[in-house]
C-alpha positions as CSV (number, residue, x, y, z in Angstrom):
1,M,-211.1,-120.7,-44.6
2,I,-209.0,-118.7,-47.0
3,R,-208.8,-119.1,-50.8
4,L,-205.1,-119.1,-51.9
5,F,-203.0,-119.6,-54.9
6,T,-199.3,-119.0,-55.9
7,A,-198.3,-117.0,-58.9
8,L,-195.8,-114.7,-60.6
9,E,-196.6,-111.0,-60.7
10,I,-196.9,-109.1,-64.0
11,P,-194.9,-105.9,-64.3
12,P,-196.7,-102.7,-65.3
13,E,-195.1,-102.4,-68.8
14,V,-196.5,-105.9,-69.6
15,S,-199.9,-105.2,-68.0
16,G,-200.1,-102.1,-70.2
17,K,-199.6,-104.1,-73.3
18,L,-202.2,-106.7,-72.2
19,T,-204.8,-103.9,-71.5
20,Q,-204.4,-102.8,-75.1
21,L,-206.2,-106.0,-76.1
22,Q,-209.2,-105.4,-73.8
23,R,-211.8,-104.1,-76.2
24,G,-214.1,-105.1,-79.1
25,L,-215.3,-108.5,-77.7
26,D,-218.9,-109.0,-76.8
27,G,-219.4,-111.1,-73.7
28,A,-216.0,-110.2,-72.2
29,R,-215.5,-109.1,-68.6
30,W,-212.0,-107.7,-68.7
31,I,-209.6,-108.5,-65.9
32,E,-208.2,-105.5,-64.1
33,P,-204.5,-104.9,-64.8
34,H,-203.5,-105.2,-61.2
35,D,-205.1,-108.7,-61.1
36,F,-203.0,-110.1,-64.0
37,H,-200.8,-113.0,-62.8
38,I,-199.3,-116.3,-63.9
39,T,-200.8,-119.0,-61.6
40,L,-198.3,-121.6,-60.4
41,R,-200.5,-123.6,-58.0
42,F,-204.1,-123.1,-56.9
43,L,-204.4,-124.2,-53.3
44,G,-208.2,-123.6,-53.0
45,D,-210.2,-122.9,-49.8
46,I,-208.0,-124.0,-47.0
47,P,-208.1,-123.6,-43.2
48,E,-205.8,-121.0,-41.6
49,N,-203.5,-123.5,-40.0
50,L,-202.9,-125.2,-43.4
51,A,-202.2,-121.7,-44.9
52,D,-199.4,-121.4,-42.3
53,D,-198.0,-124.7,-43.4
54,A,-198.2,-123.5,-47.0
55,D,-196.3,-120.4,-46.1
56,E,-193.6,-122.4,-44.4
57,A,-193.3,-124.8,-47.4
58,L,-193.2,-122.0,-49.9
59,S,-190.5,-120.2,-48.0
60,Q,-188.3,-123.2,-48.6
61,I,-188.6,-123.1,-52.4
62,P,-185.5,-121.6,-54.1
63,M,-186.2,-118.8,-56.6
64,T,-183.6,-118.1,-59.2
65,P,-184.6,-115.2,-61.5
66,F,-185.5,-116.2,-65.0
67,P,-186.9,-114.6,-68.2
68,V,-190.6,-114.7,-69.0
69,E,-192.0,-114.2,-72.5
70,I,-195.6,-113.7,-73.5
71,E,-196.8,-114.3,-77.0
72,G,-200.1,-115.2,-78.6
73,L,-203.6,-115.7,-77.3
74,G,-205.9,-118.6,-76.5
75,E,-209.1,-119.5,-74.8
76,F,-210.5,-122.1,-72.4
77,G,-213.9,-123.7,-72.9
78,G,-213.9,-124.7,-76.6
79,A,-217.6,-124.6,-77.8
80,E,-218.5,-122.5,-74.7
81,P,-215.6,-120.2,-74.2
82,R,-215.2,-119.0,-70.6
83,A,-211.8,-117.3,-70.5
84,L,-209.5,-115.5,-72.9
85,W,-205.8,-115.6,-72.1
86,A,-202.3,-114.5,-73.2
87,R,-199.9,-117.4,-73.6
88,V,-196.7,-117.5,-71.5
89,K,-194.0,-119.2,-73.4
90,P,-193.0,-122.4,-71.6
91,S,-189.5,-122.6,-70.2
92,E,-187.5,-125.0,-68.1
93,P,-187.1,-122.6,-65.2
94,L,-190.9,-121.9,-65.1
95,R,-191.7,-125.7,-65.3
96,V,-189.2,-126.4,-62.5
97,L,-190.7,-123.6,-60.3
98,Q,-194.2,-124.8,-60.9
99,G,-193.2,-128.4,-60.1
100,R,-191.7,-127.3,-56.8
101,H,-194.9,-125.6,-55.9
102,E,-196.9,-128.7,-56.7
103,S,-194.5,-130.9,-54.6
104,A,-194.6,-128.5,-51.7
105,M,-198.4,-128.4,-51.6
106,R,-198.6,-132.2,-51.8
107,R,-196.2,-132.5,-48.9
108,I,-198.5,-130.4,-46.7
109,G,-201.5,-132.6,-47.6
110,L,-203.2,-130.9,-50.5
111,K,-204.5,-133.1,-53.3
112,P,-202.5,-133.2,-56.5
113,E,-203.5,-130.7,-59.2
114,T,-205.4,-132.7,-61.9
115,R,-205.0,-130.2,-64.7
116,N,-201.8,-130.0,-66.8
117,F,-199.8,-126.8,-66.2
118,L,-200.5,-124.3,-69.1
119,P,-198.8,-121.0,-68.2
120,H,-201.0,-118.1,-69.2
121,I,-202.4,-114.8,-68.1
122,T,-206.2,-114.5,-68.0
123,I,-207.2,-111.2,-69.6
124,A,-211.0,-111.7,-69.8
125,R,-213.7,-113.9,-68.4
126,L,-216.3,-114.8,-71.0
127,K,-220.0,-115.2,-70.7
128,R,-222.3,-116.1,-73.5
129,A,-219.5,-115.2,-76.0
130,D,-219.8,-116.4,-79.6
131,P,-217.1,-119.0,-80.2
132,A,-216.6,-117.8,-83.8
133,E,-216.1,-114.2,-82.6
134,I,-213.6,-115.5,-80.0
135,A,-211.7,-117.4,-82.7
136,Q,-211.7,-114.3,-84.9
137,F,-210.4,-112.2,-82.0
138,I,-207.6,-114.7,-81.4
139,Q,-206.7,-114.9,-85.1
140,A,-206.6,-111.1,-85.4
141,H,-204.1,-110.9,-82.5
142,N,-202.1,-114.1,-83.3
143,L,-198.9,-112.1,-83.4
144,F,-199.4,-110.4,-80.1
145,A,-196.4,-110.3,-77.8
146,T,-195.2,-108.2,-74.9
147,P,-191.7,-107.2,-73.8
148,G,-190.1,-110.0,-71.8
149,F,-189.5,-109.6,-68.2
150,T,-187.4,-111.2,-65.5
151,A,-189.3,-113.1,-62.7
152,T,-187.4,-112.4,-59.5
153,R,-190.0,-113.7,-57.0
154,F,-193.3,-115.5,-56.6
155,A,-196.2,-114.6,-54.4
156,L,-198.9,-116.2,-52.3
157,F,-202.2,-114.5,-53.3
158,S,-205.6,-114.6,-51.6
159,S,-208.9,-114.1,-53.4
160,R,-212.5,-113.8,-52.4
161,A,-214.8,-116.7,-53.1
162,S,-216.6,-115.2,-56.1
163,K,-217.3,-116.1,-59.7
164,G,-214.1,-115.2,-61.6
165,G,-212.0,-114.4,-58.5
166,G,-210.5,-111.1,-57.9
167,P,-209.7,-108.8,-56.5
168,Y,-206.5,-110.6,-55.6
169,V,-204.3,-109.7,-52.6
170,I,-200.6,-110.5,-52.2
171,E,-200.3,-112.1,-48.8
172,K,-196.6,-112.7,-49.0
173,T,-193.7,-112.8,-51.5
174,Y,-190.8,-115.3,-51.8
175,P,-188.0,-114.7,-51.4
176,E,-189.0,-112.0,-48.9
177,D,-185.9,-109.9,-49.7
178,A,-186.5,-109.8,-53.5
179,F,-187.1,-106.4,-54.8
180,E,-190.5,-105.4,-56.0
181,P,-191.0,-105.4,-59.8
182,D,-191.9,-101.7,-59.8
183,E,-188.5,-100.9,-58.3
184,E,-186.6,-102.5,-61.2
185,W,-188.7,-100.8,-63.9
186,A,-188.6,-97.5,-62.2
187,D,-184.8,-97.7,-62.0
188,S,-184.4,-98.8,-65.6
189,E,-186.5,-95.8,-66.8
190,T,-184.2,-93.2,-65.2
């Protein structure tokens, strides 16, 4: 069995802005910058042969580059907050890509995702965090935004079966011939 999910990678300049938020919150276990991502579809713990089917299905999904914007913060858990996240601005290309992932995974036999798609980047796992303190933190950073970036590929990630996931490993990227995000930013800085 292998635990898999699909996601968009986060470029270093955006990760750097996200890490600037990672302080001053009791009960927060901050996510490592190299583990930031925008989940498209959680596959769960699946057998190796189904992972091969997922790879084949994912390789058939077209990927047209599109802009990604990040603005604002939120939390999951309500009265018992369990995660703090940065909001990814919804867009039609992102919605279409996520829908294609959902359809592809259903075709290989995975159960439908029951949660609505809310694009986000988890920046902290929360344990015994004070809901009022979380609300104040979110309010204090309500104008938070990062530079936009262009998503040029998506990835199949694996994770170990642990509380909170991570570390995450990129198993494969789609399309395979897409450049790595680091290459674009390195070129643009010269």
